[in-house]
C-alpha positions as CSV (number, residue, x, y, z in Angstrom):
1,M,20.4,-13.0,50.2
2,S,18.5,-16.1,49.3
3,T,20.7,-18.8,47.9
4,V,19.5,-18.9,44.7
5,D,18.1,-22.6,44.0
6,Q,20.2,-24.5,41.0
7,S,17.8,-27.4,40.4
8,A,15.0,-24.8,40.1
9,I,17.2,-23.1,37.8
10,G,18.1,-26.5,35.9
11,N,14.3,-27.0,35.2
12,I,13.6,-23.7,34.0
13,I,16.2,-24.4,31.6
14,E,15.3,-27.4,30.6
15,R,11.6,-26.8,30.6
16,L,12.8,-23.6,28.5
17,S,15.0,-25.9,25.8
18,S,11.8,-28.1,25.4
19,S,9.5,-25.4,23.8
20,A,12.8,-24.2,21.4
21,A,13.7,-27.8,19.9
22,A,9.4,-28.0,19.9
23,L,9.5,-24.8,18.0
24,N,12.6,-26.3,15.9
25,R,10.9,-29.2,14.6
26,T,7.6,-27.0,13.4
27,R,10.5,-26.1,10.7
28,A,9.3,-29.1,8.7
29,G,5.6,-27.9,8.5
30,A,6.7,-24.4,7.1
31,T,4.8,-25.0,3.5
32,H,1.8,-25.5,5.5
33,I,1.8,-23.0,7.6
34,L,2.4,-21.2,4.1
35,S,-0.6,-22.7,2.3
36,A,-2.9,-21.2,5.2
37,A,-1.9,-18.1,4.9
38,E,-2.0,-18.1,1.5
39,Q,-5.9,-19.5,1.7
40,I,-6.3,-16.5,4.4
41,V,-5.4,-13.8,2.5
42,R,-7.7,-15.2,-1.0
43,T,-10.6,-15.3,1.4
44,F,-10.2,-11.3,2.6
45,R,-9.6,-10.2,-1.2
46,A,-12.6,-12.1,-2.0
47,N,-14.2,-9.8,1.0
48,G,-14.6,-13.3,3.1
49,K,-14.3,-13.5,7.0
50,L,-12.5,-15.6,9.0
51,I,-14.3,-18.0,10.9
52,T,-12.1,-19.1,14.5
53,V,-12.7,-22.5,16.9
54,G,-10.9,-23.8,19.8
55,N,-11.4,-24.9,23.5
56,G,-10.0,-23.8,26.6
57,G,-6.3,-22.3,25.8
58,S,-6.9,-23.3,22.3
59,A,-9.7,-20.9,22.5
60,V,-7.9,-18.3,23.3
61,Q,-5.1,-19.0,20.3
62,A,-8.4,-18.5,18.2
63,Q,-9.4,-15.3,19.8
64,H,-5.6,-14.3,19.1
65,L,-5.9,-14.6,15.7
66,A,-9.4,-13.3,15.1
67,A,-7.9,-10.0,17.6
68,E,-5.0,-9.9,15.3
69,C,-7.2,-9.8,12.5
70,V,-9.5,-7.2,13.5
71,G,-6.8,-4.9,15.5
72,R,-3.6,-5.6,14.1
73,Y,-0.2,-6.6,14.4
74,S,2.8,-5.0,13.1
75,A,1.2,-2.9,10.5
76,E,-0.9,0.0,10.4
77,R,-3.8,-1.3,8.1
78,N,-7.4,-1.6,7.6
79,G,-9.1,-4.1,9.7
80,L,-9.6,-7.9,8.7
81,P,-12.7,-9.3,9.3
82,A,-12.7,-12.5,11.7
83,I,-14.9,-13.9,14.4
84,A,-13.9,-16.2,17.2
85,L,-16.8,-18.2,17.7
86,S,-16.2,-18.9,21.4
87,A,-16.0,-15.3,22.2
88,D,-19.7,-14.9,22.2
89,S,-20.4,-16.5,25.6
90,A,-24.8,-16.3,25.1
91,A,-24.3,-18.2,22.1
92,V,-22.2,-20.6,23.5
93,T,-24.3,-21.4,26.7
94,A,-27.4,-21.0,24.6
95,I,-26.7,-23.6,22.1
96,S,-24.5,-25.9,24.5
97,N,-27.6,-25.9,26.6
98,D,-30.2,-26.9,23.4
99,F,-28.5,-28.8,21.3
100,G,-25.4,-30.2,23.2
101,F,-21.5,-29.2,23.3
102,D,-20.4,-31.2,20.4
103,L,-22.5,-28.9,18.2
104,V,-21.7,-25.1,20.0
105,F,-19.4,-24.1,17.0
106,A,-21.1,-26.1,14.0
107,R,-24.4,-24.5,14.5
108,Q,-22.3,-20.7,14.6
109,V,-20.4,-21.8,11.4
110,E,-24.1,-23.2,9.5
111,T,-25.5,-20.2,10.3
112,L,-22.6,-17.4,10.0
113,G,-20.4,-19.0,7.5
114,E,-20.5,-18.0,3.5
115,S,-18.8,-20.1,0.8
116,V,-15.9,-17.1,0.8
117,D,-15.3,-17.4,4.4
118,T,-12.1,-19.3,6.1
119,L,-12.7,-21.4,9.1
120,V,-9.5,-22.1,11.1
121,A,-9.9,-24.9,13.8
122,F,-7.9,-25.4,17.0
123,S,-7.0,-28.4,18.6
124,T,-3.9,-30.2,20.3
125,S,-5.9,-34.0,19.8
126,G,-7.0,-33.1,16.7
127,R,-9.9,-35.4,18.6
128,S,-12.3,-32.6,19.9
129,P,-16.0,-33.6,19.4
130,N,-16.7,-30.0,18.8
131,V,-14.3,-29.2,16.4
132,I,-14.5,-31.4,14.2
133,R,-18.0,-30.9,13.5
134,S,-17.2,-27.6,13.3
135,V,-14.4,-28.1,10.2
136,E,-17.5,-30.9,8.6
137,A,-20.3,-27.6,8.8
138,A,-17.6,-25.5,6.7
139,K,-17.4,-27.4,4.4
140,K,-21.0,-28.8,3.8
141,R,-20.8,-24.1,3.9
142,G,-18.4,-24.6,0.9
143,M,-15.8,-22.8,3.3
144,A,-12.1,-23.9,3.1
145,T,-10.8,-25.2,6.5
146,I,-7.2,-24.4,8.3
147,L,-6.5,-27.4,11.2
148,L,-3.8,-26.4,13.6
149,T,-3.6,-29.6,15.6
150,G,-0.7,-31.5,17.7
151,P,1.7,-34.7,16.6
152,N,-1.4,-37.3,15.7
153,P,-2.6,-35.0,12.9
154,E,-4.5,-38.4,11.1
155,A,-6.5,-38.1,14.6
156,G,-8.1,-35.2,13.8
157,P,-10.8,-33.8,10.5
158,A,-9.7,-33.7,6.9
159,A,-9.1,-29.9,6.8
160,D,-8.1,-28.2,3.5
161,V,-4.7,-27.7,5.0
162,V,-3.3,-29.2,8.7
163,I,-0.3,-27.5,10.5
164,A,0.9,-30.8,13.2
165,I,2.9,-29.1,15.4
166,P,5.4,-32.3,16.7
167,A,5.6,-32.0,20.5
168,A,4.7,-34.4,23.5
169,S,2.6,-32.5,25.5
170,T,-0.6,-29.9,25.2
171,A,1.3,-27.0,26.4
172,L,4.1,-27.1,24.1
173,V,1.8,-27.7,21.0
174,Q,0.0,-24.5,21.9
175,E,3.2,-22.3,22.7
176,C,4.0,-23.4,19.1
177,H,0.3,-22.3,18.3
178,L,0.8,-19.4,19.5
179,A,4.1,-18.5,17.4
180,V,1.8,-19.7,14.1
181,V,-0.5,-17.5,15.1
182,H,1.7,-14.4,14.7
183,L,3.6,-16.1,11.2
184,L,0.2,-16.4,9.9
185,V,-0.9,-12.4,10.5
186,E,2.8,-11.2,9.3
187,L,2.5,-13.8,6.3
188,V,-0.9,-11.8,5.9
189,E,-0.3,-8.5,6.2
190,S,3.1,-8.9,4.5
191,T,1.2,-9.8,1.3
192,M,-1.8,-7.4,1.7
193,F,0.0,-4.4,2.6
194,G,3.4,-4.6,1.5
195,R,5.3,-5.5,4.9
196,E,7.9,-7.3,3.9
197,K,8.9,-7.5,7.1
198,P,7.3,-8.0,10.7
199,H,7.3,-4.5,12.6
200,V,8.3,-2.5,9.6
201,T,6.3,-0.4,7.2
202,P,7.3,1.1,3.2
203,K,9.0,4.3,4.6
204,I,9.5,6.0,1.1
205,A,5.5,6.8,0.6
206,T,3.0,9.4,-1.3
207,M,0.6,11.3,0.6
208,A,-1.9,9.1,-0.7
209,E,-0.4,6.2,0.9
210,L,-0.3,8.2,4.3
211,L,-3.5,9.1,4.6
212,P,-5.4,6.4,5.0
213,L,-2.5,5.0,7.4
214,R,-3.4,8.4,9.5
215,E,-6.6,6.8,10.4
216,G,-5.1,4.3,11.5
217,W,-3.0,6.2,14.0
218,R,-6.0,8.3,15.4
219,R,-7.8,5.4,15.8
220,A,-4.9,3.8,18.0
221,A,-4.3,7.2,19.9
222,L,-0.5,7.6,18.3
223,T,1.0,10.8,17.9
224,L,2.0,11.9,14.8
225,V,5.1,14.1,14.3
226,W,5.6,16.0,11.1
227,T,9.1,17.6,10.0
228,N,10.4,18.5,7.0
229,G,13.6,19.8,5.2
230,C,15.5,19.7,2.2
231,F,17.9,17.4,4.0
232,D,20.9,18.3,1.2
233,L,23.5,16.9,2.7
234,L,22.7,14.3,6.0
235,H,24.8,15.6,8.7
236,A,25.2,14.9,12.4
237,G,22.7,18.1,13.1
238,H,20.0,16.3,11.5
239,V,20.3,12.9,12.4
240,R,20.5,14.2,16.3
241,S,17.1,16.3,15.2
242,L,15.2,13.8,13.5
243,A,15.6,11.5,17.1
244,E,14.4,14.5,19.0
245,A,11.6,15.3,16.9
246,R,10.6,11.7,16.6
247,A,11.0,11.3,20.5
248,H,7.6,13.6,20.4
249,G,5.4,11.2,19.4
250,D,4.9,7.9,18.0
251,I,4.9,8.2,14.3
252,L,7.4,10.5,12.3
253,V,6.3,12.1,9.0
254,V,9.3,14.0,7.1
255,G,8.1,15.8,4.7
256,L,11.4,16.0,1.9
257,N,11.7,18.8,-0.3
258,S,11.8,17.9,-4.4
259,D,14.6,18.6,-6.7
260,E,12.9,21.7,-8.2
261,S,11.9,23.2,-4.7
262,V,15.4,22.9,-3.1
263,R,17.1,24.4,-6.6
264,R,14.2,27.3,-6.0
265,L,15.4,27.8,-2.1
266,K,19.2,26.9,-2.3
267,G,20.5,27.5,-5.8
268,S,21.0,26.6,-9.1
269,S,24.2,24.3,-7.5
270,R,21.3,22.8,-5.0
271,P,20.9,19.7,-4.7
272,I,24.2,17.8,-4.0
273,Y,22.1,14.3,-3.9
274,P,18.9,13.6,-5.7
275,L,15.6,13.2,-4.9
276,E,16.0,9.5,-4.9
277,H,19.5,9.4,-3.3
278,R,18.0,11.9,0.0
279,Q,14.7,9.8,0.0
280,E,16.6,6.3,0.7
281,I,19.5,8.3,3.3
282,L,16.3,9.2,5.5
283,A,14.6,5.8,4.7
284,A,17.9,4.2,6.8
285,L,17.5,6.1,9.4
286,S,15.6,4.1,12.7
287,S,14.2,7.5,13.8
288,V,12.3,8.0,10.7
289,D,9.1,6.2,10.3
290,H,7.8,7.6,6.5
291,V,9.3,10.0,4.1
292,V,7.3,12.0,1.8
293,T,7.8,14.3,-1.0
294,M,6.8,17.9,-1.2
295,D,6.3,19.6,-3.8
296,G,6.0,23.3,-2.4
297,D,8.4,25.3,-0.7
298,D,6.6,24.9,2.7
299,P,4.6,22.2,4.6
300,R,1.2,24.0,4.7
301,T,-0.3,22.0,1.7
302,A,1.1,18.6,3.5
303,L,0.1,19.7,6.9
304,E,-3.0,20.8,5.7
305,S,-3.7,17.1,4.6
306,L,-1.8,14.8,6.9
307,R,-3.0,16.7,10.4
308,P,-0.3,16.1,12.4
309,D,-0.6,16.3,16.2
310,V,3.2,17.8,16.3
311,H,5.0,19.8,14.2
312,F,8.3,20.2,14.8
313,K,10.7,23.0,13.5
314,G,14.8,22.6,13.8
315,G,16.8,24.9,16.1
316,D,17.8,27.4,13.6
317,Y,14.2,28.9,14.0
318,H,13.5,30.5,17.5
319,D,10.3,32.3,17.0
320,A,7.3,29.6,15.8
321,S,4.6,32.7,16.0
322,G,6.9,33.8,12.7
323,L,6.8,30.8,11.1
324,V,4.9,30.9,7.3
325,E,2.7,27.6,8.3
326,K,1.4,29.0,12.0
327,P,-1.8,30.2,10.6
328,T,-2.1,26.1,9.4
329,T,-0.8,24.2,12.4
330,D,-3.2,26.4,14.5
331,R,-6.1,25.9,12.2
332,I,-5.7,22.0,12.3
333,G,-4.5,22.3,16.2
334,A,-1.3,21.0,15.6
335,R,1.6,22.0,18.5
336,V,4.7,23.6,17.1
337,V,8.0,22.4,19.1
338,L,11.1,24.3,18.5
339,G,14.0,21.6,18.6
340,R,17.7,22.6,19.8
341,H,20.1,24.4,17.4
342,W,23.6,22.6,17.0
343,A,25.5,25.5,15.4
344,E,28.7,23.7,14.6
345,H,26.5,21.2,11.8
346,A,25.1,22.8,9.0
347,T,24.9,21.8,5.4
348,S,26.8,25.2,4.2
349,G,29.7,24.7,6.4
350,T,29.9,21.1,5.5
351,I,29.4,22.1,1.8
352,D,32.3,24.8,2.1
353,T,35.0,22.2,4.4
354,I,34.9,19.9,1.7
355,V,35.6,22.5,-1.0
356,G,38.2,23.5,0.8
357,R,39.7,20.2,1.7
358,H,39.3,19.2,-1.8
359,A,41.0,22.4,-3.4
360,L,43.8,21.6,-0.5
361,M,44.5,18.5,-2.5
């Protein structure tokens, strides 16, 4: 076994510490980051687009921001219009050849930019001539401008919002720019799509709210799993069954019977918990992505609307062919999966145990 080079390990730790310290100092620019995100939101809400520019590593950052907008960051949503001007090699080389590299971005901004658009420019030094010219061109077009730069913001163009990274090296500045890019998209998604935290989507939803998300999941080739039930008194069997359902795909939507539906199915003494409480409990489970209320007693209408890839049934069902919703799943192409049966756990048995113990007390 080779001897660990402690000197190299020390250098790695020192380098990572420098990166962490630079990110920590970037906190001083939090208000500028928020202002930039708010400006980007205004642009998208006005049906404008984001135009991004940068050279070298900063070109990659500019393309990254545009890609996160057009694609997604953490939210299932519609795409947001964004263009990275460094990505079109034909335009970049033609303009550089015919007009000079200093105008490589400005020429495109003059052609593509509109007053409702926002330019996001990346320059670690703030002195890149082509970036400066692009900001000037954007201002002439009436566009809002945002500059991500390094520790000397006074060297850069007079953008509307300047996010300056107080770091000593280009590498550290670019590392912090990446964190800022992610923050900007998180803030935009939070504001425009109701995402209060990154990587978390609103769990309690209506079918009307889920249908647009369904299209996004389909485009992203994500497998949607559906299961449903009363979940009248959540117990370990439910938790295990939901985890099993989630393992069959990427997104788990749980159909929850309304109070009226539960009374029709279980009797006038049910549900134990009202709908709002059952929604809250299910939404707290990490295996569950969304909870939607069903007014009907079976899931056929919901299945027809949402068209999941997998329809998961709890273990107390033994023959998929006898399910009332089987013709629907066949028609929409959903695969029926029968889960394990947790015989030791049942809602009625749990209620009997509680009542019996309470009577003894």
